A tleap script that builds the chain and sets N, CA, C and O, in Angstrom:
source leaprc.protein.ff14SB
mol = sequence {
  NLEU ILE GLU GLY ALA ARG PHE ASP LEU MET
  GLU SER LYS ALA ARG ALA PRO SER PRO LEU
  PRO ALA THR ASP ALA ARG ALA LYS ASP ALA
  GLY LYS LYS GLY GLU VAL HIE THR ALA GLU
  ASP LEU ALA LYS TYR LYS SER ILE PHE ALA
  SER TYR ASP ILE ASP GLY ASN GLY THR LEU
  ASP LEU PHE GLU VAL LYS GLN ILE LEU SER
  SER LEU GLY TYR HIE ARG SER ASP ALA ALA
  LEU ARG ASP ILE LEU PHE GLU ILE GLY ALA
  SER ASN GLN VAL LEU SER TYR ASP THR PHE
  LEU LEU PHE MET GLN TYR ILE LYS ASP ASN
  LEU LEU ALA GLY ASN ASP CALA
}
set mol.1.N position { 48.989 21.610 5.760 }
set mol.1.CA position { 47.865 21.608 6.080 }
set mol.1.C position { 47.172 22.607 6.890 }
set mol.1.O position { 46.104 23.199 6.732 }
set mol.2.N position { 48.388 22.646 8.126 }
set mol.2.CA position { 47.687 23.811 9.035 }
set mol.2.C position { 49.054 25.120 9.396 }
set mol.2.O position { 49.442 25.655 10.435 }
set mol.3.N position { 49.280 25.183 8.567 }
set mol.3.CA position { 50.227 26.845 8.495 }
set mol.3.C position { 49.780 27.612 8.838 }
set mol.3.O position { 50.517 28.405 9.424 }
set mol.4.N position { 48.528 27.913 8.764 }
set mol.4.CA position { 47.803 29.237 9.028 }
set mol.4.C position { 47.058 28.896 10.406 }
set mol.4.O position { 46.666 29.814 11.126 }
set mol.5.N position { 46.855 27.417 10.788 }
set mol.5.CA position { 46.567 27.312 12.197 }
set mol.5.C position { 46.771 27.825 13.696 }
set mol.5.O position { 46.012 27.808 14.665 }
set mol.6.N position { 48.037 28.273 13.532 }
set mol.6.CA position { 48.953 28.761 14.773 }
set mol.6.C position { 48.361 30.328 15.059 }
set mol.6.O position { 48.520 30.760 16.201 }
set mol.7.N position { 47.604 31.293 13.945 }
set mol.7.CA position { 46.789 32.222 14.498 }
set mol.7.C position { 45.238 31.719 14.954 }
set mol.7.O position { 44.458 32.189 15.782 }
set mol.8.N position { 45.156 30.780 14.220 }
set mol.8.CA position { 43.602 29.993 14.225 }
set mol.8.C position { 43.219 29.987 15.912 }
set mol.8.O position { 42.301 30.462 16.580 }
set mol.9.N position { 44.227 29.323 16.157 }
set mol.9.CA position { 44.294 28.491 17.689 }
set mol.9.C position { 44.377 29.473 18.703 }
set mol.9.O position { 43.556 29.501 19.620 }
set mol.10.N position { 45.346 30.314 18.602 }
set mol.10.CA position { 45.304 31.005 19.623 }
set mol.10.C position { 43.944 32.391 19.771 }
set mol.10.O position { 43.493 32.966 20.761 }
set mol.11.N position { 43.661 32.508 18.413 }
set mol.11.CA position { 42.195 33.457 18.449 }
set mol.11.C position { 41.170 32.928 18.966 }
set mol.11.O position { 40.381 33.549 19.679 }
set mol.12.N position { 41.032 31.281 18.552 }
set mol.12.CA position { 40.311 30.405 19.398 }
set mol.12.C position { 40.095 30.484 20.814 }
set mol.12.O position { 38.922 30.544 21.181 }
set mol.13.N position { 41.263 30.501 21.927 }
set mol.13.CA position { 40.910 30.744 23.333 }
set mol.13.C position { 40.195 31.529 23.749 }
set mol.13.O position { 39.735 31.355 24.877 }
set mol.14.N position { 39.811 32.772 22.926 }
set mol.14.CA position { 38.896 33.874 23.277 }
set mol.14.C position { 37.124 33.677 22.838 }
set mol.14.O position { 36.227 34.513 22.946 }
set mol.15.N position { 37.065 32.496 22.410 }
set mol.15.CA position { 35.536 32.231 22.060 }
set mol.15.C position { 35.000 31.638 23.109 }
set mol.15.O position { 35.810 31.196 23.924 }
set mol.16.N position { 33.243 31.414 23.460 }
set mol.16.CA position { 32.767 30.493 24.156 }
set mol.16.C position { 33.172 29.223 23.935 }
set mol.16.O position { 33.236 28.666 22.839 }
set mol.17.N position { 33.495 28.693 25.185 }
set mol.17.CA position { 34.180 27.383 25.394 }
set mol.17.C position { 33.173 25.906 25.477 }
set mol.17.O position { 32.103 26.079 26.060 }
set mol.18.N position { 33.359 24.918 25.103 }
set mol.18.CA position { 32.640 24.003 25.217 }
set mol.18.C position { 33.312 22.631 25.994 }
set mol.18.O position { 33.672 21.858 25.106 }
set mol.19.N position { 33.475 22.315 26.753 }
set mol.19.CA position { 33.943 21.059 27.744 }
set mol.19.C position { 34.692 20.547 26.726 }
set mol.19.O position { 34.513 20.489 25.510 }
set mol.20.N position { 35.732 20.119 27.589 }
set mol.20.CA position { 37.148 19.310 26.606 }
set mol.20.C position { 36.748 17.918 27.630 }
set mol.20.O position { 36.710 17.987 28.858 }
set mol.21.N position { 36.497 16.810 26.918 }
set mol.21.CA position { 36.698 15.326 27.466 }
set mol.21.C position { 37.936 15.451 28.135 }
set mol.21.O position { 38.635 16.461 28.054 }
set mol.22.N position { 38.260 14.319 28.876 }
set mol.22.CA position { 39.500 14.267 29.715 }
set mol.22.C position { 39.398 12.443 29.461 }
set mol.22.O position { 38.175 12.297 29.457 }
set mol.23.N position { 39.759 11.597 29.337 }
set mol.23.CA position { 39.953 10.306 29.033 }
set mol.23.C position { 40.250 9.734 30.513 }
set mol.23.O position { 39.576 8.767 30.867 }
set mol.24.N position { 41.505 10.420 31.677 }
set mol.24.CA position { 42.025 9.624 32.509 }
set mol.24.C position { 42.470 11.032 33.606 }
set mol.24.O position { 42.633 12.148 33.115 }
set mol.25.N position { 42.614 10.805 34.979 }
set mol.25.CA position { 43.200 11.827 35.606 }
set mol.25.C position { 44.518 12.196 35.081 }
set mol.25.O position { 44.799 13.384 35.242 }
set mol.26.N position { 45.177 11.652 34.641 }
set mol.26.CA position { 46.898 12.656 33.986 }
set mol.26.C position { 46.478 13.617 32.948 }
set mol.26.O position { 46.922 14.765 32.939 }
set mol.27.N position { 45.454 13.091 31.886 }
set mol.27.CA position { 44.801 13.622 30.862 }
set mol.27.C position { 44.364 15.274 31.572 }
set mol.27.O position { 44.909 16.361 31.379 }
set mol.28.N position { 42.948 14.845 32.599 }
set mol.28.CA position { 42.720 16.345 32.960 }
set mol.28.C position { 43.227 16.920 33.961 }
set mol.28.O position { 42.724 17.913 34.486 }
set mol.29.N position { 44.196 16.409 34.311 }
set mol.29.CA position { 45.530 17.151 34.888 }
set mol.29.C position { 46.254 18.294 34.242 }
set mol.29.O position { 46.609 19.431 34.551 }
set mol.30.N position { 46.312 17.547 33.279 }
set mol.30.CA position { 47.366 18.378 32.008 }
set mol.30.C position { 46.836 19.225 31.123 }
set mol.30.O position { 47.570 20.028 30.547 }
set mol.31.N position { 44.958 19.163 30.781 }
set mol.31.CA position { 44.550 20.353 30.633 }
set mol.31.C position { 44.136 21.051 31.278 }
set mol.31.O position { 43.151 21.673 30.883 }
set mol.32.N position { 44.783 21.358 32.867 }
set mol.32.CA position { 43.874 22.522 33.448 }
set mol.32.C position { 43.991 23.984 32.988 }
set mol.32.O position { 43.100 24.803 33.212 }
set mol.33.N position { 45.446 24.356 32.154 }
set mol.33.CA position { 45.330 25.452 31.702 }
set mol.33.C position { 43.844 26.101 31.287 }
set mol.33.O position { 43.261 27.134 31.616 }
set mol.34.N position { 43.557 25.106 30.499 }
set mol.34.CA position { 42.498 25.900 28.938 }
set mol.34.C position { 41.117 24.936 29.160 }
set mol.34.O position { 39.989 25.391 29.349 }
set mol.35.N position { 41.485 23.455 29.091 }
set mol.35.CA position { 39.908 22.868 29.457 }
set mol.35.C position { 38.831 22.765 28.199 }
set mol.35.O position { 37.993 21.872 28.069 }
set mol.36.N position { 39.018 23.740 27.418 }
set mol.36.CA position { 38.108 24.026 26.820 }
set mol.36.C position { 38.625 23.685 25.650 }
set mol.36.O position { 39.772 23.242 25.587 }
set mol.37.N position { 37.767 23.862 24.447 }
set mol.37.CA position { 37.437 23.938 22.775 }
set mol.37.C position { 36.154 24.531 22.201 }
set mol.37.O position { 35.040 24.206 22.613 }
set mol.38.N position { 36.263 24.991 21.697 }
set mol.38.CA position { 35.408 25.954 20.812 }
set mol.38.C position { 34.357 24.813 19.766 }
set mol.38.O position { 35.036 23.896 19.302 }
set mol.39.N position { 33.054 24.772 19.416 }
set mol.39.CA position { 32.927 24.005 18.231 }
set mol.39.C position { 33.706 23.844 17.062 }
set mol.39.O position { 34.038 22.736 16.642 }
set mol.40.N position { 34.099 25.242 16.359 }
set mol.40.CA position { 35.015 25.515 15.385 }
set mol.40.C position { 36.544 24.915 15.798 }
set mol.40.O position { 37.317 24.455 14.957 }
set mol.41.N position { 36.801 24.993 17.064 }
set mol.41.CA position { 38.088 24.456 17.317 }
set mol.41.C position { 38.094 22.466 17.235 }
set mol.41.O position { 38.906 21.564 17.030 }
set mol.42.N position { 37.092 22.580 17.448 }
set mol.42.CA position { 36.551 20.602 17.152 }
set mol.42.C position { 37.091 20.233 15.661 }
set mol.42.O position { 37.989 19.463 15.323 }
set mol.43.N position { 36.035 21.238 14.722 }
set mol.43.CA position { 36.043 20.727 13.666 }
set mol.43.C position { 37.076 20.812 12.591 }
set mol.43.O position { 37.230 20.231 11.517 }
set mol.44.N position { 37.618 21.571 13.129 }
set mol.44.CA position { 39.589 21.801 12.714 }
set mol.44.C position { 40.407 20.756 12.953 }
set mol.44.O position { 41.324 20.349 12.239 }
set mol.45.N position { 39.976 20.280 14.147 }
set mol.45.CA position { 40.891 19.369 14.877 }
set mol.45.C position { 40.293 17.793 14.061 }
set mol.45.O position { 41.008 16.862 13.691 }
set mol.46.N position { 38.790 17.899 13.954 }
set mol.46.CA position { 38.910 16.368 13.704 }
set mol.46.C position { 39.198 16.386 11.963 }
set mol.46.O position { 39.297 15.245 11.513 }
set mol.47.N position { 39.328 17.369 11.046 }
set mol.47.CA position { 40.070 17.550 9.497 }
set mol.47.C position { 41.471 17.164 9.855 }
set mol.47.O position { 41.974 16.305 9.131 }
set mol.48.N position { 42.310 17.712 10.990 }
set mol.48.CA position { 43.263 17.654 10.776 }
set mol.48.C position { 44.383 16.657 11.319 }
set mol.48.O position { 45.548 16.505 10.951 }
set mol.49.N position { 43.517 15.923 12.485 }
set mol.49.CA position { 43.412 14.582 13.001 }
set mol.49.C position { 43.301 13.519 11.434 }
set mol.49.O position { 44.203 12.720 11.183 }
set mol.50.N position { 42.121 13.675 10.539 }
set mol.50.CA position { 41.956 12.638 10.085 }
set mol.50.C position { 43.082 12.925 8.919 }
set mol.50.O position { 43.596 12.041 8.233 }
set mol.51.N position { 43.308 14.047 8.847 }
set mol.51.CA position { 44.771 14.386 7.183 }
set mol.51.C position { 46.080 13.683 8.148 }
set mol.51.O position { 46.730 12.974 7.380 }
set mol.52.N position { 46.611 13.644 9.399 }
set mol.52.CA position { 47.709 13.565 9.512 }
set mol.52.C position { 47.276 11.424 10.120 }
set mol.52.O position { 48.098 10.664 10.632 }
set mol.53.N position { 46.276 11.203 9.893 }
set mol.53.CA position { 46.463 10.044 10.454 }
set mol.53.C position { 46.975 9.059 8.911 }
set mol.53.O position { 46.159 8.513 8.168 }
set mol.54.N position { 48.122 9.039 8.763 }
set mol.54.CA position { 48.428 8.485 7.508 }
set mol.54.C position { 47.859 7.123 7.244 }
set mol.54.O position { 47.200 6.867 6.236 }
set mol.55.N position { 48.082 6.434 8.000 }
set mol.55.CA position { 48.103 4.785 7.772 }
set mol.55.C position { 46.118 4.434 7.981 }
set mol.55.O position { 45.700 3.279 7.891 }
set mol.56.N position { 45.094 5.710 8.268 }
set mol.56.CA position { 43.974 5.257 8.622 }
set mol.56.C position { 43.488 4.667 9.384 }
set mol.56.O position { 42.358 4.220 9.189 }
set mol.57.N position { 44.236 4.428 10.657 }
set mol.57.CA position { 43.885 3.203 11.778 }
set mol.57.C position { 43.181 4.102 12.855 }
set mol.57.O position { 43.023 3.653 13.990 }
set mol.58.N position { 42.764 5.333 12.531 }
set mol.58.CA position { 41.837 6.215 13.700 }
set mol.58.C position { 42.606 6.458 14.992 }
set mol.58.O position { 42.266 6.777 16.132 }
set mol.59.N position { 43.951 6.148 14.304 }
set mol.59.CA position { 44.976 6.884 15.822 }
set mol.59.C position { 46.078 7.172 14.953 }
set mol.59.O position { 46.312 6.792 13.805 }
set mol.60.N position { 46.994 8.264 16.090 }
set mol.60.CA position { 47.941 8.862 15.307 }
set mol.60.C position { 49.242 8.374 16.391 }
set mol.60.O position { 49.066 8.313 17.608 }
set mol.61.N position { 50.383 8.087 15.811 }
set mol.61.CA position { 51.064 7.320 16.272 }
set mol.61.C position { 52.608 8.494 16.148 }
set mol.61.O position { 52.463 9.502 15.456 }
set mol.62.N position { 53.814 8.283 16.761 }
set mol.62.CA position { 54.263 9.321 17.296 }
set mol.62.C position { 54.570 10.365 15.758 }
set mol.62.O position { 54.357 11.572 15.639 }
set mol.63.N position { 55.066 9.504 14.836 }
set mol.63.CA position { 55.804 9.884 13.778 }
set mol.63.C position { 54.555 10.711 13.404 }
set mol.63.O position { 54.798 11.872 13.073 }
set mol.64.N position { 53.265 10.324 13.395 }
set mol.64.CA position { 52.441 11.515 12.399 }
set mol.64.C position { 52.014 12.632 13.703 }
set mol.64.O position { 51.461 13.699 13.438 }
set mol.65.N position { 52.380 12.193 15.251 }
set mol.65.CA position { 52.350 13.406 15.724 }
set mol.65.C position { 53.393 14.652 15.754 }
set mol.65.O position { 53.309 15.827 16.110 }
set mol.66.N position { 54.738 13.577 15.040 }
set mol.66.CA position { 55.802 14.567 15.171 }
set mol.66.C position { 55.594 15.592 13.427 }
set mol.66.O position { 56.164 16.593 12.993 }
set mol.67.N position { 54.786 14.926 13.013 }
set mol.67.CA position { 54.315 15.567 11.455 }
set mol.67.C position { 53.441 17.184 11.992 }
set mol.67.O position { 53.781 18.275 11.535 }
set mol.68.N position { 52.669 17.064 12.690 }
set mol.68.CA position { 52.020 18.258 13.263 }
set mol.68.C position { 52.074 19.289 13.665 }
set mol.68.O position { 51.633 20.404 13.385 }
set mol.69.N position { 53.150 18.482 14.951 }
set mol.69.CA position { 54.576 19.843 15.397 }
set mol.69.C position { 55.222 20.701 14.181 }
set mol.69.O position { 55.497 21.893 14.044 }
set mol.70.N position { 55.330 19.608 13.403 }
set mol.70.CA position { 56.474 20.195 12.600 }
set mol.70.C position { 55.946 20.968 11.725 }
set mol.70.O position { 56.646 21.712 11.038 }
set mol.71.N position { 54.866 20.920 11.635 }
set mol.71.CA position { 53.675 21.969 10.187 }
set mol.71.C position { 53.264 23.161 10.887 }
set mol.71.O position { 52.511 23.982 10.363 }
set mol.72.N position { 53.843 23.318 12.340 }
set mol.72.CA position { 53.435 24.143 13.351 }
set mol.72.C position { 54.523 25.124 13.391 }
set mol.72.O position { 54.274 26.329 13.444 }
set mol.73.N position { 55.865 24.610 13.365 }
set mol.73.CA position { 57.021 25.110 13.148 }
set mol.73.C position { 57.882 24.440 14.416 }
set mol.73.O position { 58.983 24.852 14.780 }
set mol.74.N position { 57.322 23.580 14.875 }
set mol.74.CA position { 58.178 22.897 16.318 }
set mol.74.C position { 59.034 21.445 15.379 }
set mol.74.O position { 58.803 20.857 14.322 }
set mol.75.N position { 59.907 21.357 16.283 }
set mol.75.CA position { 60.760 20.008 16.150 }
set mol.75.C position { 61.287 19.744 17.680 }
set mol.75.O position { 61.845 20.468 18.504 }
set mol.76.N position { 60.835 18.312 17.686 }
set mol.76.CA position { 61.033 18.020 19.094 }
set mol.76.C position { 61.417 16.363 19.025 }
set mol.76.O position { 60.683 15.508 18.529 }
set mol.77.N position { 62.257 16.211 19.417 }
set mol.77.CA position { 62.995 15.080 19.747 }
set mol.77.C position { 61.667 13.911 19.892 }
set mol.77.O position { 60.536 14.197 20.286 }
set mol.78.N position { 62.123 12.588 19.476 }
set mol.78.CA position { 61.044 11.581 20.315 }
set mol.78.C position { 61.051 11.679 21.632 }
set mol.78.O position { 59.942 11.906 22.114 }
set mol.79.N position { 62.208 11.555 22.611 }
set mol.79.CA position { 61.707 11.624 23.498 }
set mol.79.C position { 61.611 12.860 24.617 }
set mol.79.O position { 61.571 12.736 25.841 }
set mol.80.N position { 61.589 13.983 23.898 }
set mol.80.CA position { 60.329 15.118 24.032 }
set mol.80.C position { 58.692 15.180 24.128 }
set mol.80.O position { 57.895 15.763 24.863 }
set mol.81.N position { 58.588 14.220 22.933 }
set mol.81.CA position { 57.056 14.392 22.408 }
set mol.81.C position { 56.787 12.826 23.162 }
set mol.81.O position { 55.610 12.479 23.264 }
set mol.82.N position { 57.738 12.002 23.622 }
set mol.82.CA position { 57.215 11.056 24.371 }
set mol.82.C position { 56.420 11.843 25.820 }
set mol.82.O position { 55.311 11.561 26.272 }
set mol.83.N position { 57.468 12.969 26.371 }
set mol.83.CA position { 57.300 12.902 27.612 }
set mol.83.C position { 55.727 13.781 27.360 }
set mol.83.O position { 54.753 13.447 28.036 }
set mol.84.N position { 55.641 14.704 26.517 }
set mol.84.CA position { 54.468 15.446 26.192 }
set mol.84.C position { 53.304 14.127 26.205 }
set mol.84.O position { 52.346 14.248 26.969 }
set mol.85.N position { 53.397 13.064 25.474 }
set mol.85.CA position { 52.462 12.452 25.573 }
set mol.85.C position { 52.075 11.785 26.637 }
set mol.85.O position { 50.872 11.641 26.856 }
set mol.86.N position { 53.034 11.265 27.479 }
set mol.86.CA position { 52.846 10.956 28.803 }
set mol.86.C position { 52.294 11.844 29.824 }
set mol.86.O position { 51.714 11.421 30.824 }
set mol.87.N position { 52.477 13.041 29.568 }
set mol.87.CA position { 52.110 13.681 30.244 }
set mol.87.C position { 50.331 14.500 29.930 }
set mol.87.O position { 49.815 15.337 30.671 }
set mol.88.N position { 49.914 14.112 29.052 }
set mol.88.CA position { 48.219 14.043 28.712 }
set mol.88.C position { 47.894 12.832 28.653 }
set mol.88.O position { 46.720 12.648 28.329 }
set mol.89.N position { 48.481 11.969 28.839 }
set mol.89.CA position { 48.097 10.598 29.319 }
set mol.89.C position { 48.148 9.328 27.955 }
set mol.89.O position { 47.387 8.399 27.684 }
set mol.90.N position { 49.116 9.711 27.470 }
set mol.90.CA position { 48.904 9.054 26.099 }
set mol.90.C position { 50.263 8.184 26.502 }
set mol.90.O position { 51.295 8.363 25.856 }
set mol.91.N position { 50.214 7.198 27.641 }
set mol.91.CA position { 51.726 6.665 27.893 }
set mol.91.C position { 51.825 5.694 26.527 }
set mol.91.O position { 52.862 5.684 25.864 }
set mol.92.N position { 50.931 5.067 26.247 }
set mol.92.CA position { 51.451 3.898 24.727 }
set mol.92.C position { 51.545 4.392 23.763 }
set mol.92.O position { 51.323 3.723 22.754 }
set mol.93.N position { 52.068 6.352 23.598 }
set mol.93.CA position { 52.582 7.138 22.722 }
set mol.93.C position { 52.058 6.858 21.356 }
set mol.93.O position { 52.571 6.836 20.237 }
set mol.94.N position { 50.536 6.594 21.953 }
set mol.94.CA position { 49.324 6.828 20.556 }
set mol.94.C position { 48.484 7.363 20.230 }
set mol.94.O position { 47.593 6.519 20.327 }
set mol.95.N position { 47.954 8.421 19.799 }
set mol.95.CA position { 46.776 9.112 20.176 }
set mol.95.C position { 45.693 8.346 19.091 }
set mol.95.O position { 45.717 7.970 17.918 }
set mol.96.N position { 44.351 8.360 20.678 }
set mol.96.CA position { 43.019 8.306 19.705 }
set mol.96.C position { 42.205 9.811 19.265 }
set mol.96.O position { 42.898 10.786 19.558 }
set mol.97.N position { 41.092 10.102 18.728 }
set mol.97.CA position { 41.163 11.185 18.738 }
set mol.97.C position { 40.697 12.128 20.023 }
set mol.97.O position { 40.661 13.351 19.893 }
set mol.98.N position { 40.294 11.388 21.446 }
set mol.98.CA position { 39.946 11.829 22.739 }
set mol.98.C position { 41.413 12.252 23.275 }
set mol.98.O position { 41.480 13.207 24.049 }
set mol.99.N position { 42.360 11.702 22.963 }
set mol.99.CA position { 43.836 12.096 23.577 }
set mol.99.C position { 44.442 13.488 22.256 }
set mol.99.O position { 45.397 14.254 22.390 }
set mol.100.N position { 43.623 13.397 21.259 }
set mol.100.CA position { 44.227 14.580 20.438 }
set mol.100.C position { 44.055 15.229 20.496 }
set mol.100.O position { 44.831 16.158 20.273 }
set mol.101.N position { 42.938 15.340 20.834 }
set mol.101.CA position { 41.917 17.156 21.832 }
set mol.101.C position { 43.092 17.078 22.795 }
set mol.101.O position { 44.051 17.780 22.474 }
set mol.102.N position { 43.219 16.302 24.012 }
set mol.102.CA position { 44.076 17.091 24.728 }
set mol.102.C position { 45.341 17.152 24.653 }
set mol.102.O position { 45.848 17.629 25.668 }
set mol.103.N position { 46.174 16.808 23.717 }
set mol.103.CA position { 47.252 17.270 22.773 }
set mol.103.C position { 47.145 18.656 22.432 }
set mol.103.O position { 47.681 19.652 22.917 }
set mol.104.N position { 46.239 18.483 21.375 }
set mol.104.CA position { 46.084 20.183 20.846 }
set mol.104.C position { 45.682 21.282 22.009 }
set mol.104.O position { 46.042 22.452 21.880 }
set mol.105.N position { 44.871 20.819 23.221 }
set mol.105.CA position { 44.883 22.049 23.927 }
set mol.105.C position { 46.139 22.089 24.569 }
set mol.105.O position { 46.470 23.070 25.235 }
set mol.106.N position { 47.154 20.712 24.365 }
set mol.106.CA position { 48.535 21.163 25.261 }
set mol.106.C position { 49.587 22.189 24.659 }
set mol.106.O position { 50.372 23.027 25.104 }
set mol.107.N position { 49.072 21.528 23.004 }
set mol.107.CA position { 49.397 22.886 22.203 }
set mol.107.C position { 49.577 24.375 22.357 }
set mol.107.O position { 50.370 25.316 22.326 }
set mol.108.N position { 48.240 23.958 22.558 }
set mol.108.CA position { 47.591 25.801 22.191 }
set mol.108.C position { 47.820 26.522 23.726 }
set mol.108.O position { 47.706 27.745 23.807 }
set mol.109.N position { 48.151 25.707 24.949 }
set mol.109.CA position { 48.224 26.208 26.527 }
set mol.109.C position { 50.191 26.323 26.709 }
set mol.109.O position { 50.763 26.903 27.632 }
set mol.110.N position { 50.524 25.966 26.139 }
set mol.110.CA position { 52.353 25.819 25.991 }
set mol.110.C position { 52.908 26.063 25.126 }
set mol.110.O position { 53.760 26.936 25.291 }
set mol.111.N position { 52.742 25.342 23.448 }
set mol.111.CA position { 53.678 25.787 22.274 }
set mol.111.C position { 53.194 27.488 21.910 }
set mol.111.O position { 54.045 28.368 22.039 }
set mol.112.N position { 51.788 27.839 21.459 }
set mol.112.CA position { 50.890 28.384 20.763 }
set mol.112.C position { 51.228 29.467 21.493 }
set mol.112.O position { 51.436 30.466 20.805 }
set mol.113.N position { 51.373 29.623 22.866 }
set mol.113.CA position { 50.973 31.084 23.961 }
set mol.113.C position { 52.506 31.097 24.187 }
set mol.113.O position { 52.683 31.858 25.139 }
set mol.114.N position { 53.019 30.890 24.004 }
set mol.114.CA position { 54.980 30.982 23.735 }
set mol.114.C position { 55.543 30.230 25.683 }
set mol.114.O position { 56.474 30.408 26.468 }
set mol.115.N position { 54.720 29.692 25.642 }
set mol.115.CA position { 55.439 28.859 27.148 }
set mol.115.C position { 55.920 27.852 26.506 }
set mol.115.O position { 55.237 26.834 26.616 }
set mol.116.N position { 57.167 27.737 25.658 }
set mol.116.CA position { 57.487 26.549 24.923 }
set mol.116.C position { 58.364 25.588 25.664 }
set mol.116.O position { 59.441 25.896 26.175 }
set mol.117.N position { 57.703 24.153 25.687 }
set mol.117.CA position { 57.333 22.882 26.804 }
set mol.117.C position { 58.623 21.978 25.819 }
set mol.117.O position { 58.922 20.820 26.109 }
savepdb mol mol.pdb
quit
């Protein structure tokens, strides 16, 4: 679904920003590099979130998040992915849409920018 998203996500860093909601102190710190999503990003992310919410419960679990990373060509162990989720404030290993936005900012700032975390 998001095979072409790598270029789109990188390109979107140069566009006019809109504020990124932070859900708690850790999440705000985790997003310090970028802290912004464009309106186009938000529309794309909403579609991605809905597509990967396999069970339709309004959240993404560890398996669903791994599917997103895999579609971008990144493969992480469960432990490494749990560390990323903890860093963005999803210590329960489940992403709501708000924490998914933080996750996507992390992906843009770290993986897609070449800072392979």
